[in-house]
Structure formats: C-alpha cells, structure tokens
N, C-alpha and C positions, 0 to 999 in steps of 0.2 A: 717726374719723380720715378726713380728706378724701381723695377719690379723686384719683389721679394721672392727669391727662389727657395722653395721648400725642399730640404734634402730628401732624397729617395733612399728608402731602406728596404732591404729584402725581407720578404715575409718568412718567418720561421715558426714552424709548428712543432711543439714537443709531442712526439709519438710514444713516449715512455708509458703513459697510462694506458693507451690503446693496446700496446704490445703486452702489458701485464694482464689486461682483461682477456686478450686472445689466448694467451698461454694458460690462464686459469680455466677458461672454457674447454680448451683442448684436454687439460689434465682431468677435468670433471668427466668428460665423455669417455676417456680412457679407463678411468677408475670405475665407472658405473656400467661399462659395457659388459654384457653377459655372453660368454662364448657358448656355442652349442655343446651340450654335454655329450660325452662318449656313450653311445648306446651299447648294451651288453652283446648285441649281435649285429652283424652287417647284413642288411637286406638288399639284394640285387633285384630291383623291381622290373617286371615285364613292361612292354610298351602298350600304349592305348591311344585311341584318337578322341576319347572323351575329354571334356574340359570342366567337369564339376569339381569345384574346389572343396577340399575337406580340411577344415581348420579345427573348430571346437567340436571334437568328437572323442568317443572312447575308441582308441585304436588298438587292434590286436595284431601283433606281428608274429609271423610264422617263419622260422629260419629254414635253411636248406636241410636241416636234420629233423624237421617236423616238430620242433619245440615251440611252444607258445609263450608270448610275453604281452604285457598290457601297458598302455599309456593313457593317462588321464589328462584333461586340459590344463590343470593348474595345481599348485601346491595346496590351495584351499580345497580343491576338489578331492585331492588324494587324502587329506586329513578327514574330510567328511565321509569318504568311502570307507576308510579304516574304521571310523566310528560305526558305520552301518554294518560292517562285517562283524563287529563285536556285538551289535544289537540283534541282528537277525540270525547269526550263525554262531552264537557263543558256545553252544553245546558241542559243535563240530570243531571250532577253533578257540578253545578257552584261553590260549596264550595271547590272543589278540586283545583280550580285555584286561591284561595285566601289564601293558606296556607303560613305561615312564614317558614323561613329556619329551625328554630328549630323544628317546627312541621313535616316538611319533613324528617329531620334527625331522629326524634323519630320513624316515620313510617319505615324508612330504617332499624332500629334495630330490628323490630318485624319480626321474621322468619316465623311464621305461624299466620295468622290473619283471621278474619271473622266478618264483621260488615256491617250494612246497610249504604251504602254510601250516602243516602239521610237524614240521621240523623245528629246530631250536630257533624260533623267530626272535626272541629277545636278544640272544647273543648276536645274531646276524644284524639286527637293527641298532646294535650298540656301536657298530663300525661306522666309518665315514661314508657319506652318500656315494662317492665314486667307487669305494670298495664294495658296497652293497650291490651296485649295478654290475660290477665285474663278476661277482659271485653268483649272479642269477643263472639258473640252470633250466628254467622253463616251468610253467605252471601245469600241474597234472590236469589232463582233460579226458581221461579214459572213462569208460562207462561205469567202472566201480568207484572212481574217485574223481569226479569232474569239478575241480576247484575253480577252473576258469569260469564256469557258469555262475558260481557264487560271486566272484569278483565283478563280473559283468552286471549281475543283478544289484549288488551293493552300489555300483556306480550309478545305476539308474535311480536307486533310492536317493543317493546323494544329489543327483541332478534335480530331483523333485524339490528337495529342501532348499537348494541354492538358487535355481533358476525358474522352476516351474511348479510353484506350490499347488496349482490347480490342474496340472496336466501331467499325467504319468507317461513315462517312456518318450519324452520329447527329444532327448539327446540322440544325435546320430551315432551309429555304430559303423566302424570301418575295419576292414581286414587288409593287412599289408603282408603279402606272401612273397617269399623269394621265388624267382622264376625257375629255380632248380629244385624247389621243395617237392616232396611227394604229394601228389594231389589228394591222397587220402587224409593227410594232416589238415589240409584246408577244408575238406569235406567234414571232418570231425568238428572243426570250429563252427562251420555252418550248422551242423546238427545241434551243437551246443546252443546256438542262437535260437533255432526253431523250437528246441525243447523248452526254452524260456519264453516262448511266444513272441520272438523277435523275427519278423518275416521281411523286414525292409532294412537293408544294409548296403554298404559300398565296398568295392574292391579298389584299393589304392594302387596306382600304376604311375609310370612316367609318360609324358606325351610322346607320341611317335615322332621321330626326327631328332631325338637326343636331348630334348629339354628336360630339366630336372623338376619342373613344376609338378606338384602333387595333383593327381586327377582321380576320378572315381567313376566306376560303372555302376549304375543303379541296378539293384536286384529286387 
C-alpha cells in the first residue's frame, strides 16, 4: 500500500498585531516622558570625594552672584509649603493667602524658584510655570528681610504634615553652591539655617573625576 505524503507548508506568523502593540507602547512612553525643567540659574558644582546621595531634600541653590533659590521634592510638597507660608506668615506675606487655585497650581509646577514674596506675587503666579522660573531673581536672605528662612521653615512644617506627623525636622536640608560664588553668600545661607535651629545639612557637589552624580558632605 503506497504511503500517503502530507504536503509541507511553510509556517507563516502574522506580526501585524505585535508591531501595533510595540508602536503603541513606544508612543505611550514618548508622550508620558517628562523632560528635566530648565532651572532659573546654572550652578557649576565643585568636586568632592563624598558619595552620600541627596534625593528627597529641600535644596537651596546659590548662584555665582550670591542669589538664593529653593527646590522642594514634589508638586504636592510645594503646595503644602505654600499653604504653610500663608498659615504661619500671613501677616508678613498677606498676598500668599489670596491666591487662586490656578495660581497655586502654577507655583506647584515650578521646581526651583526664587522671588521676593512681598512683590506682586499674584501677577507673577498667573504666568506659565516656565515663565515664573525664568523670572526668578533670588529669595531675599539679608538680616533685615530673611525670606529664605521663612520658606525653609514652611517646608519643614509641610514635611511634618506629609511624611512625619510625629517627628519634626526630619527632612534633609542641602545647599548647592556654584564653585565661583562668593563664600559670604553660602555663609549667609548657613547662618539662616542655624538661626532656625538647623545644624545638620549637606553641601551638594559632583564626584571627583568628572561624574555628575549628586553627592553631599555632611556638616
């Protein structure tokens, strides 16, 4: 009896569905990616051999002209800090208690800012977040009007509400100074911290050898 030969057929796999899924995933990641926002000042960091990572911290930047700027860990943190500024310093900064929801949300989107809180804040915060950042001119921190100390304290109050309801002052404080800045400006920031009973903080640098990793020296 003759053998029955089964015809051989080449295997064909339709890749259309897989290609569609791949491009959908790629499109999703492109649309949801968040680019690093432009900071109001460029800070050229000095080198260090320390390797303590500073991530979730209140960061104070000092540019080469001695102007101070502040950065909080998240948008939620910034909103809570703005709330605390209005709660604890409403007599000093009454405008901060009269902001609209849109103005507050604009403030929350500005990662690093520095402005005089006694100026026309409602008009400033009515602008787009990137415009607010570019218009930052530094937070006053002289002995007669040390607004930087108020923003630091408000941030610590916000941290208690958000992260540490039973532990005051748990958030790390870090100073990021340009290597060409006048040392007196950094000394003024340190004095601001000590005047607010903050005696432990970090100095942000880059690792010696050219790495751009954030490091800190414990003080």
